[in-house]
N, C-alpha and C positions, 0 to 999 in steps of 0.2 A: 403596504410598505413597498418602497422602491429603493433598492440598494444599488449603488454604483460599484461595479466590480472591475478591477484591472487584472489582466493576465500577462505575466512575463513568460518568456520562452514559448511563445505561441506558435512558432514554426516547428516545434518538436512534437513527438508523439504525446507526451504527457500534457503539454499545453493545449494541443489540439483537442484532446479528450476532455479537458476541463471546459473548453469552449463549447464542445458538442453538448455536454450535459447542461451547461448554463443556459443554452438556448431553449431548453425545456423547463427552466426554472421560472415560476410565475412572479417571483419577488425581486428579480434582479434586472438591472440595465447594464449592459456590457460597455465599459468605458475604454480606457487605453488598452491596446494590444501591442505588446512589445517583443522584440527579438534582439539578438546581438549581430551576428554576421549577416542576417537576412533583413536587417532594418532598412526601410525604404521600399521594400518589395510589397506587392499586392498579396494579401493573405490567400486569395483564391488560387494563386499560382502554386502555393505550397501546401495548402489544405483544401483541395478542390471539393471535398465532401461538405464543407461548411458554407453552403450556398448563401445563407442569410448574411454572412460576413465577408463574402468573396471580394468586395470592392474596398474593404478597409485596408489602409496602408500601415504596415508594421512600423512602430516607432522604436527609437533607441531605448534599451533597458537602463533607465537611470532612476534614482530615487525621486528626482524632481518630476519626472513623467508619471510615476506611480503614486505620488503623494496626492492626498485630497480625496481619494476614493474611500468608500466604506469598507471595502474588502480588497486585499491584494493577494493573488496567488503567485507564488514564486516557483515556477516549473523550470528551474535552472540546473546546470550540471553541479555535481557535488563539489563543495568548496566555494561556490559562487554566491550562495544566498546570504552568508553571514554578513558581509560588508554592506550589501543593499539593505538588509533588515536593520542593521545598526543605524544607517542613514535615515531610514523611514521612522525609526524611533524618535529622531530629532525633528524631522520635517513634518511628520504626520502621526503624532502619538495616539490619536483616536482611531486609527485604522486597524482593522483586524487583518493580521498577516498570517497566511497559511503557507508553510514551506513544504513543497512536495519533494525537495531534495533531502540529503542526509544530514545537513549541517547541524541541526538542532535535535536529533533523535537520541543520541547517546548521552548517558549521564556521566560516564567516565572520560575525563580528558585524556587519560593514558590510552584507553582503547581507541579513541578517535585518532590520536597521533600515530598509534601503531598501524591502524588499518587505512588511514587516509593521508598521513604524512604532512599535516599542516596543523596550525593552532586551532584549538577547540573554540567554537563560536558560542557555546552555552547550551543549556537544555530547556526545551519548551514542553508544555503539556503534550502528551502523546495521543495522536488522533486515531485511536482504535476503540470506538465506544463500547464494543462488545466485551472488552476485558473488564474484569471486576474493578469497580471504583472509577473507571475512566470517564464515564458520563459526567460525574461531578467535577472532575478535573477540567473537562472541556467546556462545560456550561459557563458562559460569561468570560471565557478566556479571550485575551487580545492577541495571543501568539499561540500557534498550534503547529506541531511537527507531524507531518503525515508519515506513517510507517512505510518502510520499503515493501515492495510487492511480495517478495519471498517471506519476510517476517510476518506480514499480514496473514498469509496462508498458514505458516507454520505455528504461529502463536494461537490462532483460532483453532487449529487442529489439536493442539496439545494442552492448552491452558486449563480446560475443565478438569483434566485428570490430575494436574498438579494442585489446583485449587481445592479439589475434593480429597487430596491426600492419598490417591490410589496408585500413583506412579512414583517410582524411585528416581532420585535426581541425577544419578550417574548413568552413563551408557545410553544416552539418548541419541538415536541415529535418524537422520533425515536425508532422503534423496528426493530432489524435486526437479521437474522439467519445466522450462519456460519457453514461450515463443520468442522469436527473434526481436520483437519490439521492445523486450525488456532491456536490450542493450542500447536503446536510443536510436536516433536517426542518422548519426554520423556514418560515413562510408567506411566500412571495415572489411577486409578481404574475406574473413571467415563467415560474414553474414551475407555475402553474395548468394543469389539464388542457386548458382551452379555449385556452390560449396555446401549450402545448408539443406537444399532439397534432398529428400530421401536419405538423410543422414542424421544421427544423433551423436553428440560429443559432450564429454564432461569438461568442466573448467573450475578454477578456484578450488582444486582438490587439496586435501590435507589441512583443512582449517584456515585456508587463506582467503576465503570469500568475505567481502566487507560486511555482509549481512549477518555473519556468525555472532559477533558481539551483541548485535541488536536482538537476535533471537534469544540468546542466553540471558540478556537483561530482562526481557519480558517474562520468560519462564521462571527466572529466579524470583521475580516479584510475585508471580502466581503461587510458587511453591513456598515462599517464605524461607528458603535456604538456597545455597548456590546450586545451579543446574549446569552441567557441562553437556555440550552438544557437538556431535560430529555431523557437519553439514556438507553435502555434495550437490551442487547444482549441475544440471545438464541442459544443453541447448536442443530444443525440439524443432523439427521442420514445420512450424506453423507460425503465423504472424502474431497471434495473441493467445493468452491463457497460461495458467500454471496448474500442474498436477503434482502435488506433494504427497509422498508417503513417509510417514513418521512412525517410528517404533520406540517404545520405552519399556523398561522392565516394570512388572507389577510388584507392588509391595507384598510381603508375605501375608497370606490369609485373605487376599482380595479375590472375589469371584466375578464371573462374567456379568451377572445381573447387576452387581454393584458398579461395574465399569460403565455399562451403558446408561445407567441411571444418572451418573455424573454429567454426561453430555446432554442427556434429555433435560436435566434440571438447568443446565447452563444456557441452552438455546431454545427451550420450549416456547418462550414468549418472544424470541427475536424474529424480526421481519426480514432480515437479510442473511441470516446464517441458518442453514437447514441440516439437521441430522436426518439422513434419508431412511426410509423404512428398511428393515432388515432384508438383506438379499439384493438391494439396489445399490450400485456403486457409482461414484461420481464420474462425470465426463466434462471435459473443458467446453465442449460444444453447448452444453445445457445452460451455461452461464455467460455465453458470449455477449458482450455489449451491455451486461447488466451489473448491478451492484450486489448481486447475490453470491453466496458461498454455499457449496454443497459438500457434504462429507459423509463418510461411513467408517465404521470401526469393526474390528474383529479381535477376539482374544485367542492367541496362540498358546494353548495350555501346555503344550509340549515344551515350548521355549520359555514360557513364563513371561510373555510380552503381550502388549496391546499394539495393534497396527491401526493407524488412522490414515485414511486417504482423503485429501481435500482438493477441491478445484475452484478456481476463480478466474476472472478476467484480470490480468495484471495491469491493464490500463484503466479499468473501471474501478471495481472494489479495491484493487491493488494500488491505485494511485488517485485518479481524479474523482471517482465516486466516493472514496473514503474522505477525500478533502472536502467535498461538498456536504457530505453527511456531517462532518465535524463543524463546518461553517454553520449549518442549520442549528446544531446544538448550541454553539457559542452565541448565536443571535436570538435564541429562544423560538426558532421556527420548528414546525413539525419535522422530525428527523428525516422522513422520507420525501420531503418536498423536492421536486425535480429529479427524483431517483426511482420512479415507478416503472421504468423499463423492464420488461421481462427478457429472457434470453432469446436468441435468434436460432431458428432451425428450419431447414437443414443447414 
């Protein structure tokens, strides 16, 4: 099989990561590579690590350029994917379109309008295969919404407990730290090296972060009842990675052995999500550049809570790796195709 694949937003971090992984995928041929403000420039000047594609010239991001490929990845800013996707539906209805932006993740138009301030573009199958029932939704799909990097981490950390019925749906608290690449490649003063190095800072405090409704949506589906989440993200002085610590109340009568068994059952056969041996805790370094997630849990019997800490690479499993994993499922390929990279150390 040789699939033609187009990548939009190729000058950004997410688009560059999609291209990096696709270069190791044995079943694809990279077609159009597009950008917006950087159209006309040589890719190697913007993504110097992509040596095999260094001489490719970035084209304009239009539906006409993207049409006709077997697969299109939309690695565009939030709010920009909806219009392009709608045009592709008319110009290239047989193309598998995978949106790495937020436009098609949320089921609630009201939540979209509240957190993003524009019209809702619709809801696509959610590209997180490890959630219960999601592989069936993704297999054969022609449109897939890739989760946000924070929701990928938080949903994988907490979903087993809600699916097994051991966690209470109220008073869920998550604090997560992300590397600076999570904010994209645009120049912003608080992301300058002199501002970010040696410092951590919170943002989106008080329920204002755009990933909050996405996390609640996924946990509500896992629990079968509404789940409320207090989510606080922080900016960490590292380029890549997320370390999330999530806590939730245990339901009455649940013991520690029952808790661990829920996560072991959920991820015992998964190739990309790993519950670490007891006593070993996650580090972002261990998953750098890979499609893997590592996590550990503990039961705080005094507080009646479970604490789950999870780590992933926000650009790989958190974005591009999850997108390619979903592409493989949708096209009937082995799920791990092109995603066998291990972490990098030191």
